[in-house]
C-alpha positions in Angstrom: 93.7 113.8 101.4 92.0 113.7 105.0 88.3 115.2 106.0 87.0 115.5 109.2 83.6 115.1 107.4 83.6 113.0 104.7 81.1 113.5 102.1 82.7 111.2 98.9 82.5 112.0 95.1 82.6 108.3 94.2 83.6 109.0 90.6 87.1 108.7 92.2 90.7 106.7 90.9 89.2 104.1 93.5 86.9 103.2 91.0 89.0 103.7 87.7 88.1 101.4 85.0 85.6 99.7 86.4 82.6 102.6 87.2 79.6 102.5 84.1 79.6 105.5 81.7 76.6 106.7 83.3 78.6 106.7 86.3 81.0 109.2 84.8 78.7 111.5 84.7 77.7 111.5 88.1 78.4 115.4 90.0 77.4 116.2 93.4 78.8 114.2 97.0 76.5 111.7 99.4 77.5 112.0 102.8 78.3 108.5 104.2 79.2 109.0 107.7 78.9 112.3 110.2 81.6 110.9 111.9 85.7 111.4 111.6 86.7 109.6 108.3 89.4 109.3 106.0 91.4 107.6 103.2 87.9 106.4 101.3 88.7 103.6 99.3 85.9 102.0 97.4 85.5 99.0 94.9 83.0 97.6 92.4 82.1 93.9 92.8 83.0 91.7 89.7 83.9 88.6 91.2 81.2 88.0 94.2 78.5 86.0 92.1 74.9 87.8 93.0 76.5 90.7 94.7 78.4 92.0 91.3 77.8 95.6 90.8 77.4 96.5 94.5 80.0 99.0 95.9 81.7 98.6 99.2 83.7 101.2 100.7 85.8 101.4 103.3 87.0 104.8 105.6 89.6 105.0 108.2 86.8 106.0 110.9 87.2 106.9 114.7 84.0 106.6 116.8 84.3 106.5 120.4 85.1 103.1 120.7 88.7 103.1 118.8 89.5 103.3 115.2 88.0 100.9 112.7 87.8 100.2 109.1 84.3 100.9 108.7 82.7 98.8 105.6 80.0 100.7 104.0 77.3 99.4 100.7 75.6 100.8 98.0 73.6 99.2 96.1 72.0 101.3 94.5 75.0 102.8 91.9 76.7 105.0 94.9 73.6 107.4 95.5 73.0 105.8 98.7 75.3 103.7 101.2 74.6 102.0 104.7 77.5 100.5 107.2 77.3 96.5 106.7 80.6 95.7 108.8 83.5 96.6 110.3 87.5 95.7 110.8 88.6 96.3 114.8 92.0 95.5 114.4 93.4 95.3 117.8 97.0 96.8 117.5 95.1 99.8 115.3 94.3 101.1 119.4 97.8 102.6 119.0 97.0 104.3 115.2 95.1 103.2 112.5 95.6 105.5 109.1 95.1 104.9 105.4 92.6 101.7 105.2 92.4 100.2 101.7 90.0 97.5 100.1 90.6 94.9 97.5 88.3 92.4 95.6 90.7 89.4 94.4 90.0 88.8 90.8 90.9 85.3 90.7 92.3 82.3 93.2 95.2 83.5 95.2 96.2 80.0 97.1 93.3 78.9 99.5 91.6 82.0 98.9 88.8 82.2 96.6 87.8 84.9 93.7 85.5 87.6 95.3 87.7 87.0 98.9 88.2 90.7 100.1 91.5 92.3 101.5 91.4 94.6 103.7 94.4 96.5 105.2 95.7 99.5 107.1 98.7 101.1 108.5 98.7 100.6 112.5 101.1 101.1 115.5 102.2 105.0 114.7 101.0 106.3 118.1 102.6 103.0 119.9 105.2 103.6 122.6 108.0 102.0 120.8 106.4 102.9 117.4 106.7 99.6 115.1 104.0 100.2 112.5 102.7 97.2 110.5 100.7 96.3 108.0 98.0 93.7 108.2 95.6 91.6 106.2 92.1 90.9 106.9 89.4 88.9 104.4 86.0 88.6 104.6 83.9 85.9 102.5 80.2 87.2 102.9 80.6 90.0 101.1 82.5 92.4 103.7 79.9 91.5 107.0 82.6 89.6 109.0 86.2 90.1 108.6 89.0 87.6 109.8 93.0 88.2 110.2 94.7 86.5 107.5 98.5 87.6 107.8 101.1 90.5 108.4 102.3 91.7 105.6 105.2 93.9 106.6 106.7 95.0 110.3 108.7 97.8 110.3 111.9 97.2 111.9 112.7 100.5 113.1 110.0 103.8 114.0 110.1 104.5 110.6 106.3 104.7 109.0 104.4 102.4 106.8 101.6 104.2 104.9 99.0 103.7 102.1 99.0 100.1 101.2 97.3 99.4 97.7 97.0 95.2 96.8 97.2 94.1 93.5 97.7 90.6 91.6 100.6 91.0 89.2 100.9 88.8 85.9 102.2 85.5 87.5 99.0 85.8 89.7 100.8 86.9 92.7 98.8 89.0 94.9 101.0 92.1 95.8 101.2 94.9 98.7 102.2 97.9 98.0 102.9 101.0 100.3 104.8 103.9 101.4 107.9 103.0 103.5 109.9 105.3 105.4 112.6 102.4 106.5 114.9 102.7 103.6 118.3 104.2 105.6 119.2 107.8 104.0 115.7 108.5 102.4 113.0 110.2 103.7 110.4 107.8 102.1 110.4 105.2 99.3 107.6 102.9 97.5 107.7 99.5 98.1 105.9 96.0 97.5 105.7 92.7 98.8 104.3 89.7 97.3 102.6 86.7 98.1 101.2 83.4 96.6 98.8 82.6 98.9 98.0 85.8 101.3 99.9 84.2 104.1 103.4 84.2 103.9 105.2 87.1 102.3 108.4 87.8 100.0 111.3 90.3 101.6 110.5 93.9 100.0 111.6 95.4 97.1 111.5 99.2 96.3 109.5 100.5 93.6 110.0 104.1 93.6 113.0 105.3 95.6 113.1 109.3 94.1 116.0 111.3 93.1 116.7 112.8 96.1 117.1 111.8 99.9 114.8 114.4 100.9 111.5 113.1 98.3 108.3 111.2 99.0 107.1 109.0 96.7 103.7 108.2 98.3 99.6 107.1 97.8 100.3 104.2 95.1 97.6 103.4 93.6 98.2 100.2 90.8 95.2 99.4 88.1 95.3 96.6 85.9 94.6 97.9 82.1 93.0 95.7 79.2 96.5 94.3 77.4 97.8 93.0 80.1 99.4 96.8 81.4 99.5 97.7 84.7 99.4 101.5 85.8 100.6 103.1 88.8 99.9 106.6 89.8 102.1 107.8 92.7 102.5 111.5 94.5 105.6 112.4 95.5 106.4 115.2 98.4 109.4 116.9 99.3 110.2 118.9 95.9 110.7 121.8 97.5 108.4 123.2 94.5 105.7 121.2 92.5 106.9 118.9 89.4 105.6 116.1 87.5 107.2 112.7 87.3 107.0 109.7 84.7 108.6 106.2 85.4 107.5 102.9 83.8 109.7 99.3 84.1 108.8 95.7 83.7 107.5 93.7 86.5 109.4 92.3 88.9 111.8 94.6 88.2 112.0 98.4 89.1 111.5 101.3 87.0 112.9 103.5 84.4 112.6 107.4 84.6 111.6 109.0 82.0 112.6 113.0 82.3 110.9 115.0 84.8 108.6 117.7 83.5 107.3 120.9 85.6 104.1 121.5 86.7 102.0 124.0 84.6 100.0 127.0 86.2 96.9 128.6 85.1 97.0 132.7 85.5 96.5 132.6 89.3 99.2 130.5 89.8 97.2 127.5 90.9 98.5 124.5 89.6 97.7 122.4 86.8 97.6 118.6 86.3 99.6 117.9 82.7 99.7 114.6 82.5 101.3 113.3 79.2 101.4 109.3 79.6 100.5 107.7 76.6 103.2 108.3 73.4 105.3 108.3 76.2 104.7 105.4 78.2 104.1 103.3 74.7 107.9 104.3 74.1 109.2 103.1 77.2 107.1 99.7 77.2 107.6 99.2 73.6 111.5 99.4 74.0 113.7 96.1 74.3 114.6 95.2 77.9 117.5 97.1 78.9 117.6 100.0 76.6 116.1 103.7 77.4 113.6 104.7 74.8 114.1 108.1 73.3 112.0 110.8 74.7 108.8 110.9 72.2 106.8 113.0 71.5 104.5 114.1 74.4 100.8 115.9 74.2 99.8 116.5 77.5 96.3 115.8 78.4 93.8 118.4 79.1 95.1 120.4 81.9 92.9 120.0 85.2 93.6 123.1 87.5 93.9 121.7 91.2 90.7 122.2 93.6 91.7 123.9 96.9 89.2 123.6 100.4 87.8 126.3 102.4 91.8 126.2 104.7 93.4 126.1 101.4 94.2 122.9 101.3 94.8 120.9 98.0 91.9 118.3 97.2 92.3 116.0 94.5 92.6 116.6 90.8 93.5 114.2 88.3 93.3 113.2 84.7 94.2 109.3 83.9 94.0 107.9 80.7 94.2 104.2 79.8 97.4 103.1 77.7 96.5 101.5 74.4 95.2 98.4 74.3 98.7 97.0 72.5 101.1 98.1 75.0 103.4 94.9 74.7 104.4 94.6 78.1 103.0 94.6 81.7 104.6 97.6 83.1 104.4 100.2 86.2 104.0 103.4 85.3 104.1 106.7 87.8 102.8 110.2 87.6 104.1 112.7 90.5 103.1 114.6 92.2 99.4 116.6 91.2 99.5 119.0 94.4 101.2 122.4 95.9 102.8 123.3 98.1 104.1 119.6 98.3 104.5 118.2 101.9 107.5 119.5 103.7 109.6 118.9 106.5 112.7 117.0 107.1 111.0 115.4 109.8 108.5 112.5 108.9 105.0 113.5 110.3 103.3 111.1 113.0 100.6 110.5 109.5 101.9 110.6 106.2 101.8 113.6 103.9 
């Protein structure tokens, strides 16, 4: 997920469900920056008036002046980009990671539709290592930014990683993230919610994993046609590669579906095997409180995981939308899609 020189293929999960059909056939990459950069996150504007259709991209950058959340814009469908702004959070001087970008689809408190929100993990390199997730906003299509709130502040030295925004079925702004602060767990997925983007409710656990060493992380959430929600996330720390499915109804937790081991091709490379459609539909159709019978799952076509020159795993994700008739809002997780897993009992200085 991290790269010292950024060449993006913009048919990524960052714009799942928002790219026009012509964009799906695009191949190759566009050099956006020659500086050190990581964690690209793109949104296609859809609630910003005359700016609708533009692509805005944030990356976690490390120029000589200090870490920033760089903001770049494309007006030609991702063929070219130019820098239009940056978020220079003062707390990023003690570490910045995992920046994200989100366009509000509706009013949240006094925040108008089309308001851009940015967040990142800060403070991991500080002397006392009290990390935080701070939310910044822009009302001029990413040109200027102002601090809106601190959504999460760590109570101990555990990390807060990989923030991701969504708006839930009740109209609340939700910030999903990976949290190392749960006693007895290496890492979990959690979320906080807000009715105005300024004050935030207490943390709620979304996915805690089935063993203390499991590290669910990197949540990616989309609202699908019909009101369903889809979450994809990784899990490290299995001691091997595996694939799980989990489903739940917002705002109430998740119900795990049986794990299916990750398949491998003839060269022992891991192969993505996401049988989301039938399993998820059965889970969501079951009455609350009743676990559905395990459905017959038809896997999606296998996607062999690619690796870079250093043999680090590259993304290989094959998500499909749930049927439009899905009756309940939900969270669904597919985990993980990489091998070898992130290893080591001690949390790294940056997330896996």
